[in-house]
N, C-alpha and C positions, 0 to 999 in steps of 0.2 A: 436208423438212428432217430430217436426222439429228440424233438427240439431241446427239451430240458436238458438231454444228456451231451447233445451236441454243443450247447454253451457252457458247459461244465469242462469240456477239452480245452487243452492250449490252443487249438485252431478256432474253436467257438470263441473264446475270449478274445483272440485276436480281431477277429471279425467284428464281434461286438465292439471292442474299443476303436476301431478305425471307423466304423459307422458312427458310433456316439460322437467321436470327436467332431465329426462333420455337424452333426445334429446339433451339438453345443454351440456351433457357431451360428447356426440358424436359429435356434431357441435358447439364448442364453440365460434367461429367467421365465419362470412360468409363476410367478408369484400373483396370488389370488385369483389364479385361471382354473377354470372347469375344463379337466383333460380326458380324453376318450383314446385308449388304446386298443385298436381293432388287430388280432391276430396275435403272434406272440411277441409282445412289446415289455414283458416285465424287465430284462436287462437294460432296456434302453431309457424306460420311464424311472426306474429307482433313483436316479439322482434327483429328481424333480418332487420327491415324495413329500418331504418336508416343507416345501414352499407352495406347492400348488393349492388351491382352496379344494379342490376335490380332484381324485382321480379314480376311473373306472377302467379295469383290464376286460374287455370282453374276447373272448376266443370263440370261433366259429366251430359248430358241433362235430366237425370231421377231425378237428383238433384235440379236442377234449380240453378241459380246464383244468387248472393247476392254482390251488388255494394260495394266496398271498394276502397277508396280513398288512393292516395299516393303522394309523391312529385313530381311523373310523371303524375299524373292524376289517372283516374280509371285502375285498374289493373286486375280487375276480367274479365273472358270470358267465355262463355258457349262452349263446345267442344263435339264431338264425339269421345269416348275413343278410338275406334279402328282406328281413323284416326285425329291426333293431327296437328293443323294449324301452324306447327312450322318447321323450317328448320332443316335438320339434324346436329348433334353435336352440338347442341346450348347452352346447358345447364351444368353448373359445377356441380349443386346440384338439386336434385328431391326429394321432400317430398311428399309421399302418405298416406293419412288418410282418412278413409270411402272410399276408392277407390277400394280394391281387393274383400271385403266381398260380395258386391251385384253386382259386375260387369257381364253384359252377354256377355262380348266377352274379357275374361281375356287374353287369349294367345295372342290375337291381341294388345290388350292393352299394354301388358308386350313387345312385340316386337316394338310398338311405344315409349314405355319409353327408350329401348335399342336405338333406332334410333337417338331419341332427345338428349341424353347424350352425352357429350364430351368424348373422350377416357382419361382415368384416372378420369372420374368424378364420383361422389357419388350418389347412391340413398337409402333412407331411407324408409321402409314399417313400417307402425303402423298398426297393426291388431288385431282383438280379437282373444284370444288364445282359442282353443278348449278344453284345459284342466281346464280354468279357470271359475270362476262363473258368470263373466259378460257376457258371451256367452249364459247363461242359464237364463238371466234375461230380461223380458221386460221393466225394468226401465230406460234403456238408449239404444241409437242406436247400440251400440256394441252387443246388442243381436239379431239384425236383421242380415239378410243374412248368408253366409259360414263363419265359423270360421277358424282359420288355426293353425295347429301345427308347431313347428319349422321343423320338417322334410319336411312337405309339404310347407313351404315357401322357404325352401332349395332348393327343387327341381323344384320349381316354377322359381327360380332366375337363377338356373343354366341351365336350359331348355332354358331359354330366353338370356343366354350368359352374365350374371352378375356372380360374384364370392364373396360369402356372406364372411363378414370380421368381424363383430362384432354384437354380441347377446345381448339382456338386455331385461327386463321384468319389467312391471309397474302393479298398481292397484292391490295389494294384498289383499285389504280390500274387504268385501262383498258389493254390490252395495246397500247400505242402507243409507238414509239421515242422521240418528244419526251417522254415521261414517265419515261425510264429514267434520269434523273439523280438521285442521291442525295437531293439536296434536295427533289426534287419528290415522290420515293417516299416519304419520310419525311413529309412533308406528308400525302400521300394515306393512308398506313397510319394515321396519328393519328386523321384525319377518319373513316375507315371503321371502326376499332375503336370509337370512340366514338358514331357516328350510325348505320352501317350494319354491324352485326357479322355479320349473315346473308350479306352479298353478297361476301364475300371471293373471291378467284379461287382460292384453294387451302383445303383444309381438312386440318387435322392432329390426330390422335387417338393418344393412347397408351392402351395397354390391357395388362393384366397377366394371366399365366396362374396361375390359382389351382386347387389339387386339391381344396379341400374344397367340400362342398356348401353354398351359401347357405341358411340356413332360412327366410329371408324370401322366397324366390323363387316363393311360392304352392303349392309341391308337396308341402309337408309335411303328413304325415296323421297324425291324432289317434290316440294310442295308448289301446285300450280294455283295461280290467281283464280278465285272463285268468279263463275260466269253465273250473273244473275239474268232469269227470266223475264221477258216484258209481261205486263200487268194482264191478267185474264181479260178477254173481250167482254164478259159479263160485266166485270167490275167498272171498265171504261164506259159501256153504255148507261150504267146506272148513274154515272157522274154527270153523264151529258144532259140526262133527262131532268136532273136537278138543275 
């Protein structure tokens, strides 16, 4: 099943609604922001189309590109994930969905994301949770590729130079069609967030690009008092002759 067809199904709509609900609490407003979506981010970024200053939907070559119109024209492009066609420090916000699970060049892709993010810019990754039921099901694209735990995502972000700031989960309901109604999903979400917070189907993390070095990272070195060498013998002799 393609990503476009999945999000047209009741199960896909339910997944998108639950994840977008969490994204909306992290990014309530993107007015005047330059935004990049990497992976399949069309259904997640559509609510921001009217307010954001610029939105670009970049889809890796393995996924294929789906044309998406905007007030500025077509905003979708096909990219090579390890060499993004954008200038340095270009985007205020970057959203990655269906981007890390199946990447063949994950380290290089994360390096590119850091490069094109502005200082103090924010990146949100939505990925399949290793401990959730959706990673074990073939009913959705979230069951394909490699799922991630929170620890793995944290290490990935820190290694790439980002600082994780906000964590959240979504999709606590099993990937079953009969649970796709709004009322049942809402009940499952409330129960999961309260009782089983580590077993969400998706994990969402926001990270920030900081350029300064955190002195608490354990790599700070003690500054020793400088030791001055005695004056050279030749200089002392010259002074005594005068």
